[in-house]
Wavefront OBJ file of the C-alpha trace (Angstrom):
o trace
v 77.167 -8.701 -37.692
v 78.447 -5.200 -38.341
v 82.091 -4.256 -38.815
v 82.320 -2.558 -35.411
v 81.422 -5.808 -33.668
v 84.598 -7.363 -35.067
v 86.872 -4.355 -34.557
v 87.344 -2.993 -31.043
v 88.647 0.393 -32.224
v 85.604 0.941 -34.440
v 83.325 -0.253 -31.645
v 84.866 2.263 -29.222
v 84.409 5.043 -31.802
v 80.699 4.184 -32.029
v 80.380 4.180 -28.239
v 82.175 7.549 -28.121
v 79.650 8.965 -30.591
v 76.809 7.772 -28.371
v 78.575 9.106 -25.289
v 78.866 12.565 -26.860
v 75.244 12.408 -27.972
v 74.007 11.614 -24.450
v 76.384 13.937 -22.588
v 73.714 16.641 -22.736
v 75.539 19.207 -20.627
v 78.858 18.521 -22.408
v 80.844 18.016 -19.200
v 82.624 14.894 -20.551
v 80.735 12.664 -18.138
v 77.397 10.919 -17.918
v 75.126 11.403 -14.921
v 72.198 9.179 -13.945
v 69.671 11.110 -16.051
v 71.908 10.902 -19.104
v 72.559 7.212 -18.400
v 68.815 6.524 -18.435
v 68.611 8.015 -21.933
v 71.692 6.063 -23.014
v 70.282 2.768 -21.725
v 66.941 3.418 -23.374
v 68.701 3.927 -26.700
v 70.911 0.872 -26.207
v 67.925 -1.332 -25.364
v 66.041 -0.071 -28.398
v 69.071 -0.693 -30.616
v 69.302 -4.311 -29.456
v 65.500 -4.815 -29.248
v 65.610 -5.502 -25.518
v 62.193 -5.357 -23.904
v 62.961 -4.574 -20.278
v 61.817 -1.704 -18.076
v 64.373 0.887 -17.082
v 63.442 2.127 -13.615
v 65.387 4.207 -11.078
v 66.733 1.153 -9.247
v 68.029 -0.334 -12.489
v 69.653 2.938 -13.569
v 71.309 3.293 -10.152
v 72.553 -0.318 -10.242
v 74.014 0.062 -13.737
v 75.498 3.443 -12.834
v 77.341 1.949 -9.852
v 78.602 -0.935 -12.014
v 79.936 1.394 -14.717
v 81.411 4.044 -12.390
v 84.519 1.997 -11.646
v 86.426 4.834 -9.966
v 83.415 5.757 -7.763
v 83.525 9.469 -8.573
v 79.738 9.625 -9.114
v 80.085 10.197 -12.845
v 80.781 8.005 -15.850
v 83.605 8.968 -18.162
v 84.099 7.786 -21.723
v 86.524 4.982 -20.865
v 84.160 3.586 -18.242
v 81.301 3.690 -20.750
v 83.375 1.977 -23.434
v 84.333 -0.823 -21.050
v 80.696 -1.293 -20.032
v 79.524 -1.329 -23.651
v 82.202 -3.882 -24.554
v 81.099 -6.236 -21.764
v 77.428 -5.684 -22.616
v 78.034 -6.380 -26.304
v 80.114 -9.488 -25.590
v 77.351 -10.882 -23.379
v 74.764 -10.280 -26.097
v 76.938 -12.016 -28.677
v 77.532 -14.950 -26.307
v 73.804 -15.300 -25.621
v 72.991 -15.151 -29.320
v 75.596 -17.826 -30.061
v 74.212 -20.091 -27.332
v 70.701 -19.648 -28.724
v 71.912 -20.513 -32.239
v 73.766 -23.559 -30.968
v 70.644 -24.734 -29.147
v 68.523 -24.278 -32.272
v 71.031 -26.227 -34.344
v 71.120 -29.024 -31.798
v 67.313 -29.202 -31.614
v 67.107 -29.207 -35.407
v 69.586 -32.085 -35.617
v 67.620 -34.006 -32.963
v 64.420 -33.510 -34.947
v 66.062 -34.902 -38.091
v 67.165 -38.112 -36.340
l 1 2 3 4 5 6 7 8 9 10 11 12 13 14 15 16 17 18 19 20 21 22 23 24 25 26 27 28 29 30 31 32 33 34 35 36 37 38 39 40 41 42 43 44 45 46 47 48 49 50 51 52 53 54 55 56 57 58 59 60 61 62 63 64 65 66 67 68 69 70 71 72 73 74 75 76 77 78 79 80 81 82 83 84 85 86 87 88 89 90 91 92 93 94 95 96 97 98 99 100 101 102 103 104 105 106 107 108
């Protein structure tokens, strides 16, 4: 686990760096094309093997765009990334707990 996963401020700084990197036209917002690139990077970072098609990008875009202005600002992206990260951590913990339980069952 990296330091930014334990420190919300550091995590938000990392998300801001990614946001700036993927805000290709530097308009302080992410459009659907930029979001596709962001999601591709995020999935690669977390080794997620899932296709990113137009329907998926549109669905995620609508979920992130909380003020419905047809663009994603930095705060919206940070909130999305926080939820996404927390879900990944929860799933990893559940998987570890299951492995531990199965290992204990095998030893008995």
